[in-house]
C-alpha positions in Angstrom: 215.7 99.2 149.3 214.6 96.1 151.2 213.9 96.7 155.0 216.6 94.2 156.1 219.2 96.0 153.9 218.2 99.3 155.4 218.6 97.9 158.9 222.1 96.4 158.3 223.5 99.3 156.2 221.9 102.3 158.0 220.0 101.7 161.2 222.3 99.1 162.8 225.6 101.2 162.4 223.8 104.3 163.6 222.4 102.4 166.6 225.9 101.1 167.4 227.3 104.6 167.3 224.5 105.9 169.6 225.1 103.0 172.0 228.8 103.8 172.3 228.0 107.5 172.9 225.2 107.1 175.4 226.7 104.0 177.0 230.0 105.9 177.7 228.0 108.9 179.1 225.9 106.6 181.3 229.0 105.0 182.8 230.6 108.4 183.6 227.3 109.7 185.0 227.0 106.7 187.3 230.4 107.5 188.8 229.3 111.0 189.6 225.6 110.5 190.6 225.5 107.3 192.7 221.7 107.4 192.9 221.5 106.1 189.3 218.9 108.7 188.3 221.2 110.4 185.8 222.1 107.1 184.3 218.4 106.2 184.1 217.7 109.5 182.3 220.6 108.9 179.8 219.2 105.4 179.2 215.8 106.9 178.4 217.3 109.4 176.0 219.4 106.6 174.3 216.3 104.4 174.0 214.3 107.2 172.3 217.1 107.9 169.9 217.2 104.2 168.9 213.4 104.1 168.5 213.6 107.1 166.2 216.3 105.5 164.1 214.1 102.4 163.8 211.1 104.6 162.9 209.1 103.3 165.8 206.7 105.6 167.7 205.2 105.0 171.1 201.9 106.0 172.6 201.4 105.8 176.4 198.1 105.6 178.4 197.2 104.9 182.0 200.0 106.9 183.6 197.6 107.9 186.3 197.9 104.3 187.5 201.6 104.6 188.3 201.7 104.7 192.2 203.7 107.5 193.9 205.9 104.9 195.7 207.8 101.9 194.6 206.1 99.1 192.7 206.8 96.1 190.5 205.8 96.8 186.9 205.0 93.5 185.1 205.0 93.6 181.3 204.5 91.1 178.5 207.6 90.3 176.4 207.5 90.0 172.6 210.8 91.3 171.3 214.1 92.8 172.0 212.5 96.2 171.4 210.4 96.0 174.6 213.1 97.2 176.9 213.9 100.3 174.8 210.1 101.1 174.6 209.9 101.0 178.4 213.2 102.8 179.1 212.3 105.5 176.6 208.7 106.1 177.4 207.7 104.9 180.8 208.2 108.0 183.0 209.0 106.1 186.1 212.4 106.0 187.9 212.7 102.2 187.7 215.4 99.6 187.6 215.5 96.2 185.9 216.4 92.8 187.3 219.1 91.3 185.1 221.4 88.3 184.9 224.6 89.1 186.8 226.7 87.8 183.9 225.4 90.7 181.8 227.6 93.1 183.9 230.6 91.8 181.8 229.3 93.2 178.5 231.3 96.3 177.6 229.5 99.6 178.0 225.9 98.2 178.1 226.6 95.8 180.9 228.8 98.3 182.7 226.1 101.0 182.5 223.5 98.6 183.8 225.7 97.6 186.8 226.8 101.1 187.6 223.3 102.5 187.2 222.0 100.6 190.2 220.0 97.9 188.4 219.3 94.7 190.4 221.6 91.7 189.5 220.4 88.1 190.0 223.2 85.5 190.3 221.7 82.2 189.0 224.9 80.2 189.2 223.5 78.2 192.1 220.2 78.3 194.2 221.9 79.8 197.3 223.3 82.8 195.3 220.0 83.2 193.5 218.1 83.3 196.8 220.5 85.8 198.2 220.2 88.0 195.1 216.4 87.9 195.4 216.5 88.9 199.1 218.8 91.8 198.2 216.4 92.8 195.4 213.4 92.7 197.8 215.3 95.0 200.2 216.0 97.5 197.5 212.3 97.5 196.4 211.2 98.0 200.0 213.6 100.8 200.2 211.9 102.7 197.4 213.2 101.3 194.1 210.6 100.4 191.5 211.5 97.6 189.1 210.3 96.5 185.6 210.1 92.7 185.1 209.1 90.4 182.2 207.4 87.5 184.1 207.2 85.3 181.0 210.9 84.8 181.4 211.5 84.8 177.6 210.1 86.4 174.5 206.8 85.2 173.1 207.4 83.9 169.6 204.0 84.9 168.3 203.1 87.8 170.6 200.6 85.9 172.7 200.9 86.5 176.4 202.4 83.3 177.9 202.3 82.0 181.4 203.7 84.4 184.0 206.3 82.8 186.3 205.7 83.1 190.0 209.2 84.4 190.9 208.4 88.1 190.0 205.3 88.0 192.2 207.0 86.3 195.1 209.4 89.3 194.9 206.5 91.8 195.0 204.9 90.0 198.0 208.1 89.8 199.9 208.8 93.5 199.3 205.2 94.4 200.1 204.7 96.6 197.0 201.8 96.6 194.5 202.1 95.1 191.0 201.3 97.3 188.1 200.3 95.3 185.0 201.7 96.7 181.8 200.5 95.8 178.3 202.9 96.3 175.5 200.6 96.5 172.4 201.4 95.9 168.8 205.0 95.0 169.1 204.8 92.0 166.8 203.2 94.1 164.1 206.4 96.3 164.1 208.9 93.5 164.8 207.5 90.3 163.4 210.7 88.4 163.8 214.3 89.6 164.6 215.2 93.3 164.8 216.3 93.1 161.1 212.6 92.6 160.2 211.5 95.8 161.9 209.1 98.1 160.0 207.9 101.7 160.7 204.9 101.9 163.1 203.6 102.6 166.5 203.5 100.5 169.6 201.5 101.2 172.8 202.2 101.1 176.5 199.1 100.7 178.7 199.4 100.9 182.5 196.6 99.2 184.4 195.5 99.9 188.0 197.9 98.4 190.6 197.1 95.0 192.0 197.7 95.2 195.8 199.7 92.5 197.6 198.5 93.3 201.2 197.3 90.2 202.9 199.0 87.9 200.5 201.5 85.2 201.4 204.3 83.7 199.3 202.0 80.8 198.6 199.7 83.2 196.8 202.3 84.1 194.2 201.0 81.7 191.5 197.4 83.1 191.8 198.8 86.7 191.7 200.8 85.8 188.6 197.7 84.5 186.8 195.6 87.5 187.9 198.2 90.0 186.5 198.7 87.9 183.3 195.0 88.0 182.6 194.9 91.8 182.9 198.0 92.2 180.7 196.6 89.8 178.1 193.2 91.5 178.0 194.9 94.9 177.5 197.0 93.5 174.6 193.9 92.1 173.0 191.9 95.3 173.2 193.8 97.2 170.6 196.8 96.9 168.2 198.5 100.0 166.8 199.1 99.8 163.1 202.5 99.0 161.6 201.8 101.5 158.8 201.7 105.3 158.9 203.5 107.9 160.8 204.6 107.0 164.3 202.8 108.7 167.2 205.2 110.3 169.7 204.6 109.6 173.3 203.6 112.4 175.6 206.0 110.9 178.1 209.3 111.8 176.4 210.2 114.4 179.0 212.9 113.8 181.6 210.5 113.8 184.5 209.9 110.5 186.2 207.3 109.2 188.7 207.2 106.6 191.3 210.0 105.1 193.3 213.4 106.3 194.2 216.7 104.6 194.0 217.6 103.2 197.4 
């Protein structure tokens, strides 16, 4: 059976059912545990289920580089699969920065909002600035965040220019930036999710880049420094899109680094 047909007839319906189940559980959990940790754990379990349905394995290395406190994790962005890879296999209690309008999406958006993730209102510059200030306060208070500084998915998997906004946020919050290379994603998802094929992708955490002594004017240079590290990591290896997926050793529920403020 062609892979696209398998996706639409088997994988997509199963993924939708899992999303309804886990999304509902995450919303209920968020009302009970206001810290967001339970919702984060459910999101991780949901992501691992989806990856198994799609026959994608994840290998993780460099976990020793995850700092004990809060940090900004900056990753390259090649496909819609990236967020599931990180939610499912990065054992850090992190939140994401998301467009505030996403809060209106049933179940998924509700779970993100109730789970303590950081909304950015881009309807006008004043509201966007206020949202970023609030996000910086949360990060200073102990919340780690994952960001995709390219701002959009790379069509060919090459690591594009990192925008300075993510790094201004790290400098303002006074927390280190952890470069994260997502390796081999395009080999597994060459186009849309319907083109997905069995395989393994990799998460590589690099040593944190400190922001001490940097000013907001240094954000551009910091962005390029981190982009270079991420791109070098992506070029170093590429997991195969064939063969049995390799399960991550980070599938457990334990998380490191950062607490929800």
